C-alpha positions as CSV (number, residue, x, y, z in Angstrom):
1,M,100.4,-21.4,-31.1
2,S,97.0,-20.7,-32.8
3,T,94.9,-17.8,-31.9
4,S,91.2,-17.7,-31.6
5,S,90.9,-15.6,-34.8
6,D,92.8,-18.3,-36.7
7,T,90.4,-20.9,-35.4
8,A,87.4,-18.8,-36.4
9,A,88.9,-18.3,-39.9
10,Q,89.3,-22.0,-40.3
11,R,85.8,-22.6,-39.2
12,R,84.6,-20.0,-41.7
13,G,86.6,-21.6,-44.4
14,K,85.2,-25.1,-43.8
15,A,82.2,-26.0,-46.1
16,P,79.0,-27.1,-44.5
17,A,78.4,-30.9,-44.1
18,G,75.8,-31.0,-46.8
19,E,78.0,-29.2,-49.4
20,R,80.8,-31.5,-48.6
21,V,78.7,-34.7,-49.1
22,A,77.5,-33.1,-52.5
23,D,81.1,-32.5,-53.5
24,W,82.0,-36.0,-52.6
25,A,79.2,-37.5,-54.6
26,D,79.8,-35.2,-57.5
27,G,83.4,-36.2,-57.7
28,R,82.4,-39.9,-58.0
29,L,79.1,-39.8,-59.8
30,G,79.1,-36.6,-61.8
31,I,75.8,-35.6,-60.3
32,Y,76.4,-31.8,-60.6
33,S,77.1,-31.8,-64.2
34,L,74.2,-34.0,-65.0
35,A,71.8,-32.0,-62.9
36,K,73.1,-28.7,-64.5
37,A,72.2,-30.0,-67.9
38,N,68.8,-31.3,-67.0
39,M,67.4,-29.5,-64.1
40,R,66.8,-26.3,-66.2
41,K,65.1,-28.2,-69.0
42,I,62.2,-26.3,-70.3
43,F,58.8,-27.9,-70.2
44,P,55.6,-26.4,-71.9
45,D,52.6,-25.5,-69.7
46,H,49.3,-26.8,-70.6
47,W,46.5,-28.5,-68.5
48,S,46.4,-31.7,-70.8
49,F,50.0,-32.5,-70.0
50,M,49.0,-33.2,-66.4
51,L,47.2,-36.4,-67.6
52,G,50.6,-38.1,-67.8
53,E,51.4,-36.8,-64.3
54,V,48.2,-38.3,-62.9
55,C,49.4,-41.7,-64.3
56,L,52.9,-41.3,-62.7
57,Y,51.5,-40.2,-59.3
58,S,48.8,-42.8,-59.1
59,F,51.4,-45.5,-60.0
60,I,53.5,-44.3,-57.1
61,V,50.5,-44.5,-54.8
62,I,49.9,-48.1,-56.1
63,I,53.4,-49.1,-55.3
64,L,53.4,-47.5,-51.8
65,T,50.1,-49.0,-50.8
66,G,50.9,-52.4,-52.4
67,V,54.2,-52.7,-50.3
68,Y,52.0,-52.2,-47.1
69,L,49.5,-54.8,-48.2
70,T,52.1,-57.4,-49.0
71,L,53.1,-57.4,-45.2
72,F,49.7,-58.9,-44.2
73,F,48.4,-60.9,-47.2
74,H,48.7,-64.7,-47.3
75,P,48.7,-66.0,-51.0
76,S,47.4,-69.4,-50.1
77,M,44.4,-71.4,-51.2
78,S,44.5,-73.8,-48.2
79,E,41.1,-73.9,-46.3
80,V,40.6,-72.4,-42.9
81,V,37.6,-71.5,-40.7
82,Y,37.1,-67.9,-40.0
83,E,36.9,-66.9,-36.4
84,G,37.6,-63.1,-36.8
85,P,35.7,-60.1,-35.6
86,Y,33.3,-59.8,-38.7
87,V,30.5,-61.8,-37.2
88,P,28.5,-62.7,-40.4
89,M,31.5,-64.7,-41.6
90,Q,32.3,-66.6,-38.5
91,G,32.4,-70.3,-38.9
92,V,32.6,-70.1,-42.7
93,R,35.2,-72.1,-44.5
94,M,37.3,-70.0,-46.8
95,S,40.8,-69.8,-48.4
96,D,43.7,-68.4,-46.3
97,A,43.9,-65.6,-49.0
98,F,40.3,-64.5,-48.3
99,K,40.8,-64.7,-44.6
100,S,43.9,-62.5,-44.7
101,T,42.1,-60.0,-46.8
102,L,39.2,-59.9,-44.2
103,D,42.0,-59.5,-41.6
104,I,43.5,-56.6,-43.4
105,S,40.0,-55.0,-43.7
106,F,39.0,-55.4,-40.1
107,E,42.0,-56.0,-37.8
108,V,44.9,-54.2,-39.4
109,R,45.0,-50.6,-38.3
110,G,44.1,-48.6,-41.6
111,G,44.1,-51.7,-43.5
112,L,40.7,-51.2,-45.1
113,L,41.7,-47.6,-46.2
114,I,45.0,-48.8,-47.7
115,R,43.1,-51.5,-49.6
116,Q,40.7,-49.0,-51.0
117,I,43.4,-46.5,-51.9
118,H,45.3,-49.3,-53.7
119,H,42.2,-50.3,-55.7
120,W,41.0,-46.7,-56.5
121,A,44.7,-45.8,-57.5
122,A,44.7,-48.6,-60.0
123,L,41.4,-47.4,-61.5
124,V,42.7,-43.8,-61.7
125,F,46.1,-45.0,-63.2
126,L,44.4,-46.9,-66.0
127,A,41.8,-44.1,-66.6
128,G,44.7,-41.6,-66.6
129,M,46.6,-43.9,-69.2
130,F,43.5,-44.1,-71.3
131,T,42.9,-40.3,-71.5
132,H,46.6,-39.6,-71.8
133,M,46.9,-41.9,-74.8
134,M,43.8,-40.3,-76.4
135,R,45.4,-36.9,-75.9
136,V,48.5,-38.1,-77.6
137,F,46.6,-39.8,-80.4
138,F,44.3,-36.9,-81.3
139,T,47.1,-34.3,-81.2
140,G,49.6,-36.5,-83.3
141,A,52.2,-36.5,-80.4
142,F,53.1,-40.2,-81.3
143,R,54.8,-39.1,-84.7
144,K,58.4,-39.3,-85.3
145,P,60.6,-39.4,-83.1
146,R,58.1,-40.7,-80.5
147,E,56.8,-43.9,-82.0
148,I,58.8,-46.0,-79.4
149,N,57.5,-43.9,-76.6
150,W,53.9,-44.6,-77.9
151,L,54.7,-48.3,-77.7
152,F,56.0,-47.9,-74.2
153,G,52.9,-46.2,-73.1
154,F,50.7,-48.8,-74.8
155,L,52.5,-51.5,-73.1
156,L,52.1,-49.7,-69.8
157,F,48.3,-49.6,-70.4
158,F,48.2,-53.2,-71.4
159,L,50.4,-54.5,-68.6
160,G,48.3,-52.3,-66.2
161,M,45.2,-54.2,-67.4
162,L,46.8,-57.5,-66.6
163,T,48.1,-56.3,-63.2
164,G,44.6,-55.0,-62.3
165,F,43.1,-58.4,-63.2
166,T,45.7,-60.3,-61.2
167,G,45.2,-57.9,-58.3
168,Y,41.4,-58.2,-58.0
169,S,41.8,-62.0,-58.3
170,L,44.0,-62.3,-55.4
171,P,41.4,-62.1,-52.5
172,D,39.7,-65.3,-53.8
173,D,36.2,-63.8,-53.3
174,L,33.1,-65.0,-55.2
175,L,33.4,-62.0,-57.7
176,S,37.1,-62.6,-58.5
177,G,36.5,-66.3,-58.8
178,T,33.7,-65.7,-61.3
179,G,36.3,-63.7,-63.3
180,L,38.7,-66.5,-63.2
181,R,36.1,-69.0,-64.2
182,F,35.7,-66.7,-67.3
183,I,39.4,-66.8,-68.0
184,E,39.2,-70.7,-67.7
185,G,36.5,-70.6,-70.4
186,V,38.7,-68.5,-72.6
187,F,41.6,-71.0,-72.1
188,L,39.3,-73.9,-73.0
189,S,38.0,-72.3,-76.1
190,I,41.6,-72.2,-77.8
191,P,41.7,-75.2,-80.3
192,V,44.1,-78.0,-79.5
193,V,46.1,-76.6,-76.7
194,G,43.3,-74.9,-74.6
195,T,42.9,-77.8,-72.1
196,Y,46.7,-78.0,-71.6
197,I,46.9,-74.3,-71.0
198,S,44.1,-74.4,-68.4
199,M,45.7,-77.4,-66.6
200,F,49.1,-75.7,-66.5
201,V,47.8,-72.3,-65.2
202,F,45.5,-73.7,-62.5
203,G,47.6,-76.6,-61.5
204,G,44.9,-79.1,-62.4
205,E,41.1,-78.9,-62.6
206,F,39.7,-75.5,-62.0
207,P,40.0,-73.8,-59.5
208,G,43.0,-76.0,-58.3
209,T,45.0,-75.1,-55.2
210,D,48.0,-73.2,-56.7
211,L,46.5,-70.3,-58.6
212,I,46.6,-67.6,-56.0
213,A,50.2,-68.5,-55.0
214,R,51.2,-68.2,-58.7
215,L,49.3,-64.9,-59.2
216,Y,50.9,-63.3,-56.2
217,P,54.5,-63.0,-57.5
218,V,53.1,-62.0,-61.0
219,H,51.1,-59.2,-59.4
220,V,53.6,-57.8,-56.8
221,L,56.9,-58.5,-58.6
222,L,56.9,-59.4,-62.2
223,L,54.2,-57.0,-63.8
224,P,55.2,-54.1,-61.6
225,G,58.8,-54.6,-62.3
226,I,58.3,-54.5,-66.0
227,M,56.0,-51.5,-65.7
228,L,58.6,-49.6,-63.7
229,G,61.2,-50.3,-66.3
230,L,58.8,-49.1,-69.1
231,L,57.9,-46.1,-67.0
232,V,61.6,-45.1,-66.5
233,A,62.3,-45.6,-70.2
234,H,59.3,-43.5,-71.1
235,L,60.5,-40.6,-69.0
236,I,64.0,-40.8,-70.3
237,L,62.7,-40.6,-73.8
238,V,60.5,-37.6,-72.8
239,F,63.7,-35.8,-71.6
240,Y,65.7,-36.8,-74.7
241,H,63.2,-35.9,-77.3
242,K,62.0,-32.7,-75.5
243,H,58.4,-32.2,-74.8
244,T,55.8,-31.5,-77.6
245,Q,54.0,-28.3,-77.4
246,Y,50.8,-26.8,-79.0
247,P,51.0,-24.4,-81.8
248,G,51.4,-20.7,-81.0
249,A,53.4,-17.5,-81.5
250,G,57.1,-18.1,-81.1
251,K,56.8,-21.9,-81.0
252,T,58.7,-23.8,-83.7
253,E,59.9,-27.4,-84.3
254,K,63.3,-26.5,-82.9
255,N,62.4,-24.8,-79.6
256,V,60.3,-25.3,-76.5
257,V,58.4,-22.4,-74.8
258,G,57.6,-23.0,-71.2
259,M,59.1,-23.0,-67.7
260,P,62.3,-24.6,-66.3
261,L,62.1,-28.0,-64.6
262,L,63.7,-26.6,-61.5
263,P,62.4,-24.8,-59.5
264,V,59.1,-23.9,-61.1
265,Y,58.0,-27.2,-62.7
266,M,59.2,-29.3,-59.8
267,A,57.3,-27.1,-57.3
268,K,54.1,-27.5,-59.3
269,A,54.6,-31.1,-59.8
270,G,55.2,-31.7,-56.0
271,G,52.0,-29.9,-55.3
272,F,50.1,-31.9,-58.0
273,F,51.2,-35.2,-56.6
274,F,49.7,-34.4,-53.2
275,L,46.6,-33.2,-54.9
276,V,46.2,-36.5,-56.7
277,F,47.0,-38.5,-53.6
278,G,44.6,-36.5,-51.7
279,V,41.7,-36.9,-54.2
280,I,42.4,-40.7,-54.3
281,A,42.4,-40.8,-50.5
282,V,39.1,-38.9,-50.2
283,L,37.6,-41.1,-52.8
284,S,38.7,-44.2,-51.0
285,A,37.4,-42.9,-47.7
286,V,33.9,-42.1,-49.0
287,A,33.3,-44.7,-51.7
288,T,33.4,-48.3,-50.9
289,I,35.0,-50.5,-53.7
290,N,35.2,-54.4,-53.7
291,P,33.6,-55.2,-50.4
292,I,34.5,-58.9,-50.3
293,W,32.7,-59.4,-46.9
294,T,29.4,-58.9,-48.6
295,I,30.3,-61.2,-51.5
296,G,31.8,-64.1,-49.6
297,P,34.5,-66.6,-50.5
298,Y,34.7,-68.2,-53.8
299,R,32.9,-71.6,-54.4
300,P,32.9,-73.4,-57.8
301,D,29.2,-74.0,-57.5
302,Q,28.2,-70.5,-57.1
303,V,28.2,-67.4,-59.3
304,S,28.1,-63.8,-57.9
305,T,25.0,-61.9,-59.0
306,G,25.8,-58.9,-61.1
307,A,29.3,-59.8,-61.5
308,Q,31.1,-57.1,-63.5
309,P,34.9,-56.7,-64.2
310,D,36.6,-53.3,-63.7
311,W,35.8,-50.8,-66.5
312,Y,38.9,-51.5,-68.4
313,M,37.9,-55.1,-69.0
314,G,34.4,-54.1,-70.0
315,F,35.3,-54.2,-73.8
316,A,36.4,-57.8,-73.7
317,E,33.4,-58.8,-71.5
318,G,31.0,-57.1,-73.8
319,L,32.4,-58.9,-76.9
320,V,31.9,-62.3,-75.3
321,R,28.4,-61.4,-73.9
322,V,26.9,-60.3,-77.2
323,M,28.7,-62.9,-79.4
324,P,26.2,-65.6,-80.7
325,G,26.8,-69.0,-79.1
326,W,28.3,-70.4,-82.2
327,E,29.9,-73.8,-82.0
328,I,31.6,-76.2,-84.5
329,N,31.5,-80.0,-83.5
330,A,33.9,-82.1,-85.7
331,W,35.8,-85.4,-84.9
332,G,34.7,-85.5,-81.5
333,H,35.9,-82.0,-80.5
334,T,34.0,-78.8,-80.0
335,L,35.3,-75.3,-81.1
336,V,33.4,-72.6,-79.1
337,L,33.5,-69.7,-81.6
338,G,31.3,-67.7,-79.3
339,V,34.2,-67.3,-76.9
340,F,37.2,-67.8,-79.2
341,I,36.4,-65.1,-81.8
342,P,36.0,-62.3,-79.3
343,I,39.1,-63.2,-77.5
344,V,41.1,-63.2,-80.7
345,L,39.5,-59.9,-81.7
346,F,40.2,-58.1,-78.5
347,P,44.0,-58.3,-78.5
348,L,44.0,-57.7,-82.4
349,V,42.2,-54.4,-81.8
350,L,44.6,-53.4,-78.9
351,F,47.7,-54.2,-80.9
352,A,46.4,-52.2,-83.9
353,I,46.3,-49.2,-81.6
354,G,49.8,-50.0,-80.5
355,L,51.1,-50.1,-84.1
356,Y,49.1,-47.1,-85.3
357,P,52.0,-44.7,-85.5
358,F,53.9,-46.9,-88.0
359,I,50.8,-47.5,-89.9
360,E,50.0,-43.8,-90.3
361,S,53.8,-43.1,-91.2
362,W,53.6,-45.7,-93.9
363,I,50.4,-44.4,-95.4
364,T,51.3,-40.7,-95.4
365,G,54.9,-41.2,-96.3
366,D,55.8,-38.6,-93.6
367,K,59.3,-39.1,-92.2
368,R,60.0,-35.7,-90.6
369,E,60.3,-35.0,-86.9
370,H,57.3,-33.3,-85.3
371,H,57.5,-31.4,-82.1
372,I,54.4,-29.1,-82.7
373,L,51.1,-30.8,-82.0
374,D,48.2,-30.9,-84.4
375,R,44.9,-29.4,-83.8
376,P,42.4,-32.4,-84.1
377,R,40.4,-30.6,-86.7
378,N,43.4,-30.3,-89.0
379,A,43.8,-34.2,-89.0
380,P,40.2,-35.1,-89.8
381,T,40.8,-38.7,-90.8
382,R,42.8,-39.6,-87.8
383,T,40.4,-37.8,-85.4
384,A,37.5,-39.6,-87.0
385,F,39.4,-43.0,-86.4
386,G,39.9,-42.1,-82.8
387,V,36.2,-41.3,-82.2
388,A,35.1,-44.3,-84.1
389,W,37.3,-46.5,-81.8
390,L,36.0,-44.8,-78.7
391,T,32.4,-45.4,-80.0
392,A,33.0,-49.2,-80.4
393,Y,34.6,-49.3,-76.9
394,F,31.7,-47.6,-75.1
395,V,29.2,-49.7,-77.0
396,M,31.0,-52.8,-75.9
397,L,31.1,-51.4,-72.4
398,I,27.4,-51.3,-72.4
399,G,27.4,-55.0,-73.6
400,G,29.7,-55.8,-70.8
401,G,27.0,-54.7,-68.3
402,N,23.9,-55.7,-70.2
403,D,22.4,-57.4,-67.2
404,L,22.7,-54.2,-65.0
405,W,21.3,-52.1,-67.8
406,A,18.3,-54.4,-68.0
407,T,17.6,-54.6,-64.3
408,H,18.3,-50.9,-63.5
409,F,16.3,-49.4,-66.4
410,H,13.8,-52.2,-66.8
411,L,14.8,-53.1,-70.3
412,S,14.9,-56.3,-72.2
413,I,18.4,-57.9,-72.0
414,N,17.8,-59.4,-75.6
415,S,17.0,-55.8,-76.8
416,I,20.1,-54.5,-75.2
417,T,22.2,-57.4,-76.7
418,W,20.9,-56.6,-80.2
419,F,21.4,-53.0,-79.7
420,V,25.1,-53.7,-78.9
421,R,25.5,-56.1,-81.8
422,I,24.3,-53.6,-84.3
423,G,25.9,-50.6,-82.6
424,F,29.4,-52.3,-82.7
425,F,29.2,-52.2,-86.5
426,A,27.1,-49.2,-87.2
427,G,28.2,-46.9,-84.3
428,P,31.8,-46.5,-85.4
429,V,30.9,-45.9,-89.1
430,L,28.3,-43.2,-88.1
431,A,30.9,-41.7,-85.7
432,F,33.6,-41.6,-88.2
433,I,31.4,-39.9,-90.8
434,A,30.0,-37.4,-88.3
435,T,33.4,-36.5,-86.8
436,K,35.1,-36.0,-90.1
437,R,32.3,-33.7,-91.3
438,I,32.6,-31.8,-88.0
439,C,36.4,-31.4,-88.5
440,L,35.9,-30.1,-92.0
441,G,33.3,-27.7,-90.8
442,L,35.8,-26.3,-88.2
443,Q,38.4,-26.0,-90.8
444,R,36.0,-23.9,-92.9
445,R,35.3,-21.8,-89.9
446,D,39.0,-21.2,-89.3
447,K,39.4,-20.2,-92.8
448,D,36.5,-17.8,-92.7
449,K,37.9,-16.3,-89.5
450,V,41.3,-15.8,-91.0
451,L,39.9,-14.0,-94.2
452,H,37.0,-12.0,-92.5
453,G,38.0,-11.8,-88.8
454,R,36.1,-12.4,-85.8
455,E,32.3,-11.7,-85.8
456,T,31.7,-9.0,-83.2
457,G,27.8,-9.1,-83.2
458,I,27.7,-5.4,-84.1
459,I,25.3,-4.6,-87.0
460,K,26.2,-1.5,-89.1
461,R,24.1,0.2,-91.7
462,L,26.0,1.6,-94.7
463,P,25.0,5.1,-96.2
464,H,23.3,3.2,-99.2
465,G,21.1,1.3,-96.8
466,E,22.9,-2.1,-96.6
467,F,23.2,-3.8,-93.3
468,I,26.5,-5.6,-92.5
469,E,28.1,-7.2,-89.5
470,V,31.3,-5.7,-88.3
471,H,34.3,-8.2,-88.1
472,E,37.2,-7.6,-85.9
473,P,40.6,-8.5,-87.4
474,L,42.5,-11.3,-85.7
475,S,45.8,-10.7,-83.9
476,Q,48.9,-12.0,-85.5
477,E,49.1,-14.7,-82.8
478,Q,45.7,-15.9,-83.6
479,L,46.4,-15.8,-87.3
480,H,49.6,-18.0,-86.7
481,T,47.6,-20.5,-84.7
482,L,44.9,-20.9,-87.5
483,T,47.4,-21.1,-90.4
484,Q,50.5,-22.8,-89.0
485,H,49.7,-26.3,-89.9
486,D,51.0,-28.3,-92.9
487,Q,48.8,-29.6,-95.6
488,P,50.6,-32.5,-97.1
489,E,49.9,-33.9,-100.6
490,P,48.7,-37.5,-100.9
491,Y,51.2,-40.1,-101.9
492,E,51.1,-40.5,-105.7
493,I,52.3,-43.7,-107.6
494,G,53.3,-41.8,-110.8
495,P,52.8,-42.7,-114.3
496,E,52.2,-46.3,-115.2
497,V,54.8,-46.1,-118.0
498,D,58.3,-44.7,-117.9
499,E,59.9,-42.3,-120.3
500,N,60.6,-45.1,-122.8
501,G,56.9,-46.2,-122.9
502,V,57.7,-49.4,-120.9
503,K,55.1,-50.3,-118.3
504,R,56.3,-49.9,-114.8
505,K,55.9,-52.7,-112.3
506,I,53.7,-51.2,-109.5
507,K,53.4,-53.3,-106.3
508,P,50.0,-54.0,-104.8
509,S,51.3,-52.3,-101.6
510,Q,52.0,-49.1,-103.5
511,K,48.5,-49.1,-104.9
512,L,47.0,-49.7,-101.4
513,R,49.2,-47.0,-99.9
514,S,48.2,-44.5,-102.6
515,K,44.4,-45.1,-101.9
516,L,44.8,-44.9,-98.2
517,S,47.0,-41.8,-98.5
518,K,44.2,-40.1,-100.6
519,G,41.8,-41.1,-97.7
520,Y,44.0,-39.0,-95.4
521,Y,44.9,-36.0,-97.7
522,G,42.6,-36.3,-100.7
523,G,40.6,-33.2,-101.9
524,D,37.6,-34.2,-99.7
525,N,39.6,-34.5,-96.6
526,V,41.3,-31.2,-96.3
527,I,40.0,-27.7,-96.6
528,P,42.8,-25.5,-98.3
529,K,44.2,-22.8,-96.1
530,P,43.7,-19.3,-97.1
531,T,46.6,-17.9,-99.1
532,R,48.5,-14.7,-98.4
533,E,46.9,-13.2,-101.6
534,E,43.4,-13.9,-100.5
535,H,43.9,-12.5,-97.2
536,H,45.5,-9.3,-98.6
537,E,42.7,-8.8,-101.1
538,I,40.0,-9.1,-98.4
539,T,41.8,-7.1,-95.7
540,S,42.8,-4.3,-98.1
541,G,39.1,-3.1,-98.3
542,H,37.6,-5.2,-101.1
543,G,34.4,-6.5,-99.5
544,H,35.9,-6.4,-95.8
545,H,34.0,-4.6,-93.2
């Protein structure tokens, strides 16, 4: 017969329900060992690393709001007559897709806010991707072993652009229809097969009756599914390769200085998620975006005034708008170069960005692993290329909105167009030269600080009457930050003849690589770091104050 004390002991020995569930799961899935190995992983702490988190959290917001919107949206182009609560549209014939979007905005509880959050989150996601990739580019975080992760990030950005375009095309309003008309012009400009592609995509003559139904699964299933897979792969590689870190005392290529993932980083990340979500929600509540009820349903015989794509498509729009209207007529066919050339150039520029890590690795011959980030000033050629590309992008962004610049600032649209045409070629060149000189100037400043110390602003008069400025020596940590970077030598082809006097066979690719490598690491592109002997000579009292 058991006693009450035995029963209490049994109860005390029985594990809590949550612990028993965890033990059951660990015995079958190995969760504990996996969590133990990864939850204490160290991550460095710097504000710029949060740009990637902005992308992740805004993507989560997009998925959550998108699921809600799919419950009410009707992807159909069949015509209906609107009889809903929005009086100005009553009695107007429109597609079922446009009507369901109006119903979401005016009849579904919270529908308009969810629509706005979804759209704003998409813009924030792409803006975050853009700035995150620029941070990775300028600091050299794409170098070995992270070239594949750069490609994953680039594909996420590119697919995000396509997803955004398909998304704002779904409501079938006059603005999105104008954008689709633009895409039809792109298809038709492709030689030989353009007409067939257009007929296949639109299901007949533009606008057809099937496009919205075709875009819908692409937008809600295909593209998000691929992006989700790329995002998971991207995060796995971040865990596997360990996180990059900025140079500093105690930081090497073989360690990571920072905070553990659990509990510190997870707590900060959770709070940052709600901060990002809150900012997007506030932005959506106070700033209207894509008010389709003021634009109206799409009609092929109308064009929306001031039609502009979202900002990430402004580069392609600008290329087309400022391109001269060149055409070639031959054998009864017309080749529209004014559209075809920009549309070929746009993906070429994008994919050059995607392949840049491999291009730089080939030029420099650098095959080492890099876990310490570059200071942009210490890679002047790469930094100048990045600024040149940004300059070209923003010039084309002006071209993509040339009509709005003309009307808002009372300028000639022809003058704006010519400014963009000239700026597209001259702007990047000037930006490249200026950025490179600025980087070299900053390198000289760093060298001077290492040798002479920091300027204190204190003027001292010496006994013999000379006035000098007192310099304060840098700390060891500051000295390390300013001198830790490598200074690789440019790739050399070697002698043209071997030791027997026989002329070596040098490939054209080797000559090209040597010239480009000198452009990266040649004498005019790098300021030599101060040597230990120079620092010792100055700091030992010879000319140092």
